[in-house]
N, C-alpha and C positions, 0 to 999 in steps of 0.2 A: 486091530481096529483102525480104520482110516481116519486120519486127523481131519477135523473140520476146521477150515480156514475162516478167519475173520477179515473183513475189509472195511476201511474207513472211507473209501471213495469208490464210486462206481467205475471210474476209469481203471482202478487197480483190479477190481473184480473181473471186468471184461477182458483185460489183458492177460491176467494170470490164468483164468479158466478157459480162455479162447471161446467166449460166448457170443461173439458178434464183432461188429466194427468198433474200433477204438473211438472214444469220445474225448474231446478236448476238455480239460478240467483245470481251470486256473482259480477256482474259488470253491466255497462250500455250498454253492448252488449250481445245479445244472438243469437244463431242459433240452430234450431231444425228441425227435419223432421216432416212434417205436419201429417203424418199417426201415429206418435208416440205421438204428442200433442193431436190430435183429432182422436182417433181410431174408433169412431163410429159417426153416424149422430147427429147433434146438432144444435140448433138455439139459438143465443145469445140475450140478452136484448140489448137495446140501451145504449151505454156508451161513455165516453170520454177517449181516450188514450193520455197521454201526452208524447208520444214517436213516433218515426217513425217505420213503419212496411213495410217490403219488402216480397212479396210472389211470389214464383216460383211454379206454379201449373202444375205438369206433367199431371195428369189426375184426374177426379173426378167431381161430379155434385155439384157446389157451387154457391153462389152469395154473394155480400156484398153491404152495403149501406153506403153512406156518406151524412150526412144531409138529404135531401129529395130525393136523387137520388140513384137508385139501379142499379148495374152492374152485368150482368151474366158473368160467366167464362166458359172456355172450355179447351180442351187439349192445353198445352204449353202456358198458360196465365202468363203474368208478370204484377204485379201491386204493387203500394206502396201507403201508406196513411201517412199524416203528422199529427203533434200534434194538438189537440184542437177541432176537429170536432166531431159531433155526429155520432157514428158508430154502425154498427151491422153486423153480418154475419150469413149465413145459410149454413151448410154443410149437404147436402142431402144424401150423401154416402161417405164412406171412401175415402179421397183424398190424393194424393201422391205428394210430392215436398218438398220445404223448406220454413221455416218462419224465417225471420231475424228481430230482433228489435234493435233499437239503439237510444240513447238519444242525445239531442243537445250537452250536455257536452262532450260526447264521440267524436262526430264529430269534435268539436273544439279542444279537447285535443290531439286526436290521428290521425286525418286526416289532418286538417289545421285550424289555428285560424280563417282564413277568408274563411272557407269552402263554404259559400253561394255565394262568388264571383265566385268560380270555378264551383260550382254545383247549379246554380240558380234555376234549376228545383225543388229542394227540397223545395222551397218557394211557389211553385204552389199550389193554393187553393185546387183544386180537379183534380186528374189525372185519366182519363179513363184507363181501362186495355189495355195492348198491347198483341196481339195474335201473337206470334213469329213463324217463320219457325223453322224446326227441328234443323238446324245448329246453329242458334243464341241461341235457348233455351238450347241446350246441352252445348254450350260454357259457358253460365252463370251457369249452374248446375255444370260444372267442377270446376269453381271458388268456388262455394258454398261448394263443397265436400272438397276442399283444406282448406277452412276456418274452416269447422267442424273438420277436422282431426287435425289442429293446435290448435284449441280451446280446444281440449281434452287433449293436452299435458301440462305438468307442467314443463316448461323450463324457463330459465332466461329471454329470449327474446320473450316469448310467446305473450305478448300484442303487441309488435312491429310487429311481423310476421303476426298476425291476422289482425291488422289494415292495414298492407301493402296489404294483399290480398283483404280486403274490399275496399281499395282505387281502386284496379283494377276492382272490381265489380261495383263501382260507375262510373268509367270511361266507362265501357262497357254499363252500363245502360244509361248514358248520350248519348253515341253514338247511341243507339237504339232509344231513345226518340226523338232525333233531326231529325230522318228519319221518324218518325211516324206522319202521317198527322192528325190523330185524336188528338194526344197530342198537336201538334202545334196550331191547331184551338182552342182548349180549353185554352191553355196558352195565346194566343193572344186576344181572345174575352172576356172570362169571368173573367179573373184574373188580368187584366192589372193594375187596381187601387190597388188591394190588394198586388200584387207582388211588385209594385213600393213602396208601403208603407213599406213592410217588408224589402226591400233592403235599403230604406232610414233609417229605424230604425237601421238596422245592421251597416250601414255606419256611422251614427251619433254616436253610442256607440263606434265604433272603433276609431273615431276621439276624442271623449270625453275622453276615457281611454288612448289614446296615446299622448295627449297634456297636459303637466303638467303646462302650463303657462296660464295666463289669467283667466277671470271669468268663472265659470262653473255654469250651472243650469240644472235642470231636464227638458227635452223637453216636450212641450205641444202639444196637438192635432193640434192646429192652425198652428204650425210650419210645420208639415207634410202635412197638406192640402195645404199650400202655396207652398210647393215644387212641387205640381202637378197643381198649379193654380186653385184649386177647392174651392168652398164655404165650410167652415168648417162643416156646418150642413149636406150638401149633402155628403161630404167625410165621416163623421161619420156614416151616414145612410148606405152607401155602405159597409163600413167595418163591421158594425154590422150585416147587412143582409147576407153578403157572408160568414162570419166566425163564427157568433154566439157570438162573443165577441166585446166589444166596443174598439175603438182605444186606449182609456185610459187604459183599461185592458191589451191590448197588450204592452203598454209602461211599466206598472207596472210589468208585468211578465218578460219583458226583463231586467228590473232593478234587479229583484230577481234572474234571471238566471245568470247574470253577477256577482252579489254579491256572490252567492253560489260558482261559479267557482273560484273567487278570494279568498274567505275564505278557500276553500278546497285545492287550489293548489298554494298559495303564502303565504309569511310570512309578507305581508304588514300589518301595523297597521289598525285597524278598522276605525280610524279617516281618514287615507289616502284613504281607499277604499270608504268611505262615500263621501269624497270630489271629488274623481275621478268619481263617479256616478252622481254628480250634487247636492249633499246635502250640504247645507251651515253649518249645525251643525251635528256632529256625533250622538247626542242624537235623532235628527229627523230621521236619518237613522235607528238607533236601534229600535225606536218605530215602524217605517214602517215595518222593517224586522220581528220583533216579531209578529206584527199583522197578517202578511200573512203566516209566516212559523211556528209560535207557539213557537219559542225559540229565544233567543237573538243571535246576530252575534257571540259572544264569545262562547256561548254554542254550536252553530252549528259547529263552527270550531273544537271544541273538539269532537263532536259526530254528524256528518252529518246525 
C-alpha cells in the first residue's frame, strides 16, 4: 500500500510531488495566483495538508477531493479545506484565481488567540464549494489583490497589514457561508459531533492555559464524550470515521500545537509550559514532545 505523505507547508507539497512551480514561503501565510502555481494541467496524488487552504477560482476546469468525496468547480467558485483530511486535486486546464494557505499558528498569532470562537466555520469537517455571483466573487478577489500587494512589500508593519486584510477576507467568507444553504446543511448534519469536539478541545485548552491555579491534567477522550453525553466508544468511532484521526490523536496534536506556539512566542520556562498543558512532570512533557517532534523543547525553541 502506497504511503500517504503529510505536508506542513504548501512549498513542501509542490516541491516533493512536482505539482507545479515552487513558491516562496518564509512564513505561515502564503498567497499566490493559481495560474502561476499550476500553469498547466496536473493531477495530484492523495496527501494530507496540515494547513488551511482557501481557493478563489475565477475560471478553469478543476475538481478536488476530501476523504471519499469529490467536488466539481466552475466559474466563480469559492472553497476552503482544513487540516488533517486526505486530499487530492485535478486541474484539467489552466485555472485562474487565488490560492491562500495559512497555519493554525498564524491564525492565533495574527488574527486572534480565540480565532475559532469568531470563525467557527474553520472547524467544519468538510465544506462543499460555494458558487458565488459576480459581485460577491469580485469583492473577495479585490481583498485578495490587496493582500497580495501588501505581502510583496518589505515594510515595518507588513505582517500587521497583511493579517488585517486577511481578517477582512475571513469576515467576508463568514458572511457568504452563513447565507449558503449547502454549507449550513453540511455544517448542521454531518459535522455536529466533530465540530462540538473541536470547539470543546479549543475551549478546554484556553481554560487550561489561562488558569494558573488548581490541579491540572491532560484531558482524556472520556471527558470530551461526556460533554456531549455520548458513549466514549461511539464518540471515538464518529471522530475516527469522519476525520481519519482518533480523538486521542486530536488531543495530542492540540498539545503539540499549543506547546510549539508557547515555545516560539513566549519566554516561559519549559517546566511552566509543561504544567500549563497538564503534565505533572517536565520530563514527561519533554519525552512526549521529542517523540512527536523529533527534538527536545529546548532545541525546538532555539531552532523551530
